[in-house]
N, C-alpha and C positions, 0 to 999 in steps of 0.2 A: 501492497499499499503510499501510499503518495504521500509522506512530510505535509504537515498542515505547516501555513509560514505563523506564525504566531504575532497579530497584531496588540501594539504599540499604544500606549495613549502616555501624553504631557498632564501631570496635571500639577498647575501651582494657585497655594495659597493665597486669594483676592482679600479677605477678610476676615480681620481677628479673633480667635476663636475665646473674647474672651467676652463671660455674661455667658454661655451660652453652656446647655448641657453636658457632664460630666462627660459620658460615653458622648460627647461630637468630639467634641478632644480629646477623648482615649484613639478614637477614631481617625483622626489626624496623624496621629503617631505613630497609628499600626498603618497606613499609607504610604511611613515612612514621609510626613511632614515638617521639620521644626519647627519656621517660623517665618511669614508673610512674604512674601512674596519668593517665597521657596518652591521649585518646581522638583518633579519628580519623574521618573520613569518607569510606567508597569506593568504590564499583559496585560490585556482587558480580554479575564475572565469571568466567571459567576460571579468568583465572592471581590474582588475586585469593583464591579461593577453595581454589585448592592453597596458596597462599605462610598465609593461615591457618591451613592445618592442619596444616601446622606446625612452627608455633607456637602451637598448642593448647592444650597445657598453662601456656602462658605466657600471654594474653589470654581476653576472655568478649567475645561479639560479641552484638548485638544488631541487628535489623532496622528503618531509619526510615520514618516512613510524609513 
């Protein structure tokens, strides 16, 4: 079988997590985001997409080729 090409996404924190639920702050940490305007590249899978959905108001997402 042919190997599937992994889709990657770039996640950037655009809004501060101060004043938001602790679970949302921990979700940002789990994604690897450390501070405001910090970006990480992650493989797009169901787990990552779910975490991004939970903090969609704090981050911006773009595809990486």
